C-alpha positions in Angstrom: -9.7 -6.6 34.7 -7.7 -9.5 32.5 -6.8 -8.6 29.1 -8.6 -10.4 26.6 -8.3 -11.4 22.8 -11.4 -12.0 20.7 -12.2 -11.3 17.0 -13.4 -8.2 16.0 -17.0 -7.2 14.8 -18.9 -4.3 12.9 -19.8 -2.9 16.0 -15.9 -2.6 16.9 -15.3 -0.8 14.0 -15.4 2.8 15.3 -13.4 2.0 18.5 -11.0 0.2 16.5 -10.4 3.4 14.1 -10.2 5.7 17.3 -7.1 3.8 18.8 -5.5 3.8 15.5 -6.0 7.5 15.0 -4.5 8.1 18.6 -1.5 5.2 18.6 1.9 6.8 16.7 2.4 3.0 15.6 0.2 2.6 13.5 -0.7 3.4 9.9 -3.7 4.1 7.7 -2.8 0.3 6.8 -4.3 -0.7 10.4 -7.8 1.0 9.5 -10.8 -1.1 9.9 -11.6 -0.1 6.9 -9.5 -2.9 5.0 -11.5 -5.5 6.5 -14.8 -5.0 4.2 -11.7 -4.0 1.6 -10.7 -7.5 1.3 -13.5 -9.4 2.0 -15.4 -8.1 -0.7 -12.6 -7.2 -2.9 -10.9 -11.0 -3.1 -13.4 -12.7 -0.9 -10.0 -13.7 1.6 -10.9 -14.9 5.2 -10.2 -12.3 7.9 -9.2 -12.2 11.1 -9.0 -9.0 12.7 -7.8 -9.2 15.9 -8.4 -6.9 19.6 -7.0 -7.3 22.5 -9.2 -5.0 25.3 -9.6 -5.0 28.9 -12.9 -3.6 30.9 -14.1 -2.7 26.8 -10.9 -0.4 26.1 -8.9 -1.7 23.5 -5.0 -1.9 24.2 -4.0 -3.2 20.8 -5.1 -4.4 17.0 -3.9 -7.1 14.9 -5.4 -6.9 10.6 -5.0 -10.8 9.8 -6.0 -11.8 7.0 -5.7 -15.3 5.3 -4.7 -15.9 1.9 -5.0 -19.6 0.4 -3.8 -20.8 -3.1 -2.7 -23.9 -4.7 -0.2 -21.5 -6.9 1.0 -19.1 -4.4 1.3 -21.0 -0.8 -1.1 -20.8 1.7 -0.4 -17.6 4.4 -1.7 -15.2 7.3 -0.1 -11.9 6.8 -0.9 -8.5 8.5 -2.1 -6.9 6.1 -2.4 -8.2 2.5 -2.3 -5.8 -0.1 -0.7 -3.4 2.1 2.9 -2.1 3.1 2.8 -2.0 6.4 0.8 -3.9 9.2 1.5 -6.0 12.0 1.0 -5.5 15.8 -0.5 -1.8 16.8 -0.6 -2.4 20.6 -0.5 1.1 23.2 1.0 -1.8 26.2 3.6 -4.6 26.4 0.9 -7.2 27.8 -1.4 -6.2 24.6 1.3 -6.9 22.1 2.4 -10.2 23.3 -0.9 -11.7 23.6 -2.1 -10.5 20.3 1.5 -12.1 19.0 0.2 -15.2 21.1 -3.3 -15.9 19.6 -2.0 -15.0 15.8 1.1 -17.9 16.5 -2.0 -20.1 17.2 -4.4 -19.1 14.6 -1.7 -19.7 12.3 -1.0 -23.1 13.9 -5.5 -24.0 13.8 -5.1 -22.6 10.4 -2.6 -25.0 9.3 -0.7 -21.8 6.9 2.5 -21.9 5.4 3.5 -19.3 6.7 2.6 -16.1 9.3 3.7 -12.8 8.4 3.8 -9.3 9.8 4.6 -6.0 7.7 6.4 -3.9 10.5 7.4 -0.7 8.9 9.6 0.3 12.0 10.6 -2.1 14.7 10.4 -5.7 13.6 8.1 -8.4 16.0 10.3 -10.8 15.8 13.6 -10.1 15.0 14.5 -13.7 15.2 12.3 -14.6 12.8 13.7 -14.7 9.0 13.0 -12.0 7.0 13.0 -10.4 3.9 15.3 -6.9 2.6 13.6 -6.3 -0.7 11.9 -3.5 0.4 12.4 0.0 1.4 9.5 3.0 1.9 10.7 6.2 1.2 9.0 9.1 3.7 9.8 12.3 4.6 8.9 15.8 6.0 7.3 18.1 4.0 8.1 22.1 5.0 5.0 24.1 5.5 5.9 26.3 2.8 5.3 25.4 -0.8 8.5 27.2 -1.9 10.9 25.7 0.2 10.0 22.2 -0.8 10.6 22.9 -4.2 13.6 24.0 -3.7 14.3 20.7 -1.9 14.0 18.9 -4.7 16.9 18.1 -6.0 17.7 19.9 -10.3 17.1 16.9 -12.1 14.2 15.8 -10.6 12.2 19.2 -10.7 13.7 20.6 -13.5 11.5 18.0 -14.6 8.3 19.1 -12.4 9.4 22.3 -14.2 8.9 21.2 -17.8 5.7 19.9 -16.3 4.1 23.4 -15.6 5.4 24.1 -19.0 4.2 21.7 -21.3 0.4 23.2 -19.9 -0.7 20.1 -17.7 -3.4 20.3 -15.4 -4.9 18.1 -13.3 -8.6 17.4 -11.7 -10.0 15.7 -8.7 -12.2 12.7 -9.8 -14.5 11.3 -8.2 -14.9 7.6 -9.4 -12.5 5.4 -10.6 -12.8 5.1 -14.4 -10.3 7.5 -15.3 -7.4 6.2 -12.9 -8.1 2.6 -13.8 -7.3 2.7 -17.9 -3.7 4.7 -17.1 -3.1 2.5 -14.1 -4.1 -0.5 -16.2 -2.5 -0.1 -19.3 0.7 0.9 -17.4 1.2 -2.1 -15.5 0.2 -4.7 -18.3 3.7 -2.5 -20.0 5.2 -3.9 -17.1 4.2 -7.0 -16.9 1.8 -7.9 -14.2 -1.2 -8.1 -13.8 -4.1 -5.0 -12.6 -5.9 -5.0 -9.6 -9.6 -5.5 -10.3 -11.6 -1.6 -10.9 -14.3 -3.1 -8.1 -11.6 -3.2 -5.1 -10.2 0.7 -6.1 -13.8 1.7 -5.9 -14.4 0.0 -2.7 -11.3 2.1 -1.7 -12.8 5.1 -2.2 -16.6 3.5 -1.0 -14.7 2.8 2.5 -13.0 5.3 3.2 -14.3 8.5 1.8 -12.5 11.9 1.8 -9.4 9.8 3.0 -9.2 8.1 -0.7 -8.6 10.7 -2.9 -7.9 9.8 -7.2 -6.1 13.0 -8.5 -5.5 13.3 -12.4 -3.0 14.7 -14.9 -4.3 16.1 -18.5 -2.7 17.2 -21.0 -2.4 19.9 -23.1 -5.6 18.3 -25.6 -7.5 17.6 -22.1 -6.5 13.7 -22.5 -5.7 12.0 -19.2 -2.0 11.0 -18.9 -1.6 10.4 -16.1 -3.1 9.6 -12.2 -2.5 8.4 -8.8 -4.6 7.5 -5.6 -3.4 8.4 -2.4 -4.6 8.2 1.4 -4.6 10.5 4.4 -4.2 9.6 7.4 -3.6 11.8 10.2 -1.2 14.6 9.1 0.3 12.0 6.7 0.0 11.1 2.7 0.4 8.1 0.7 0.6 8.0 -2.8 0.0 4.7 -3.1 -1.0 3.7 -6.5 -0.2 5.5 -9.8 0.0 4.8 -13.9 0.8 6.4 -16.6 -0.3 6.6 -20.1 2.8 6.2 -23.0 2.3 9.8 -23.7 3.2 10.5 -20.0 7.3 10.4 -20.3 7.6 12.9 -22.7 5.1 16.0 -20.7 7.1 14.5 -17.6 3.5 14.1 -16.2 4.9 11.7 -13.6 7.0 14.3 -11.8 4.4 17.3 -12.2 2.0 14.5 -10.7 3.7 14.5 -7.5 5.1 17.3 -7.7 1.1 18.6 -7.5 0.4 16.2 -5.1 2.6 17.5 -2.6 2.1 20.8 -3.1 -1.9 20.0 -2.8 -1.0 18.0 0.4 1.6 21.0 2.3 -1.2 23.7 1.2 -3.9 21.2 3.3 -1.7 21.1 6.3 -0.2 17.3 5.1 3.6 17.0 7.3 4.4 13.8 6.1 4.8 12.9 2.5 4.7 8.9 1.9 6.2 7.5 -1.4 5.4 4.6 -0.2 7.8 0.6 -0.7 9.3 0.1 -3.6 11.6 -2.8 -4.2 15.7 -2.0 -3.7 17.2 -1.8 -7.3 14.1 -0.9 -9.8 13.1 2.0 -11.2 10.9 4.0 -8.5 13.7 2.9 -5.9 15.9 4.9 -8.4 13.0 7.6 -8.6 12.5 8.1 -5.3 16.0 9.0 -4.5 16.3 11.3 -6.9 13.4 13.1 -5.0 16.0 13.5 -2.5 13.9 10.4 -0.2 15.9 8.4 1.3 15.0 4.0 2.2 14.4 2.9 5.0 14.5 -0.7 5.5 10.8 -2.8 6.0 10.9 -5.7 8.6 8.5 -8.0 6.8 8.8 -11.0 9.2 8.0 -15.0 8.7 7.4 -17.8 10.8 7.3 -20.9 8.9 4.8 -22.7 10.4 4.2 -25.8 7.5 6.8 -23.6 4.6 9.9 -24.8 4.7 11.3 -21.8 2.8 10.6 -17.9 2.8 7.6 -16.9 0.2 9.3 -15.2 -2.7 6.2 -14.4 -4.8 7.3 -11.0 -6.2 8.0 -9.9 -9.9 12.1 -9.8 -8.6 11.7 -14.1 -9.0 13.3 -15.5 -11.5 11.0 -18.0 -12.4 8.3 -15.6 -13.3 10.1 -13.7 -16.3 8.7 -15.7 -18.8 5.4 -14.5 -17.3 5.9 -11.4 -17.3 7.3 -11.0 -20.7 3.9 -13.0 -22.4 2.2 -10.5 -20.0 3.1 -7.8 -21.3 2.1 -8.6 -24.7 -2.0 -9.7 -23.7 -4.2 -7.0 -25.2 -5.0 -5.2 -22.1 -8.7 -6.2 -22.2 -8.0 -9.8 -21.8 -5.7 -8.7 -19.3 -8.4 -6.9 -17.0 -10.4 -10.1 -17.1 -7.7 -12.2 -16.7 -5.6 -10.3 -13.9 -8.1 -10.2 -10.4 -7.8 -13.8 -10.8 -4.1 -13.8 -10.0 -3.4 -11.0 -7.8 -6.1 -12.0 -5.7 -3.2 -14.1 -4.5 -0.8 -13.0 -4.2 -1.0 -10.0 -1.4 
């Protein structure tokens, strides 16, 4: 039978996820549920492609189209995700999916087509970005060995959090998490994702999307993290801290508790996620003993003449960042979703 490429639909969701789960190169961000999250949270068009032979999937490519007057028109695999690109079991499936994506990009008239490959670039010949790295590390089945593996200064911060009487609990919703997350990103001068987006992540991915809160000695929430579980990996993806968190060492305590709990449930890989080179989060993760690995973001320039620079490191956004830091939180939370939906 010939290999065909077509748009996936809801009836394909189970087979799509079953394929992704068994393919080593696939990631949590290749899961079919992202189609619903992106469409319902932000209203973007999605183009989830699958390659199949005789009804059996050999490759998938989740794509979403972002069209913005301010930030341009792009076809991305995948927006709001740190990893993406083609996930295929055969070279033929990879080739036909790539050809269809390029054809779709021309049909839609986008500025660029973007693949966010984690391990190997789909197109080493396309222009790329060296802005982002990821931090992934195998953790030991023994909890105490993981504590001992944390470099001394950072380990001292973890122990400080423990001595400060911090505790954790799991949140069934997103209200407590969103409060510290939204305040945190506003202080850093960036818009917050809408609360509806986080609620959708919980709804779509169920037990594989977990919210852990850190409470201070007075039982007030001082920190929180939303994590994704995929196969034998855990990925802390969104996080936030209240102003009180720093003095309590709540940030280090939070990630240690997540690692400890993940270890106890048999998780093998701790994925600290994406950071921009040379930033505070980049240094923080290195201080935990994690080594950076370059992410392979590649761009086919279709109508655009240069690479997109829609990130806080772009000098033209510095005045915006400084102004945003002084907005009242309710105002920032109201306006933010209209901006962040177009950034991807």
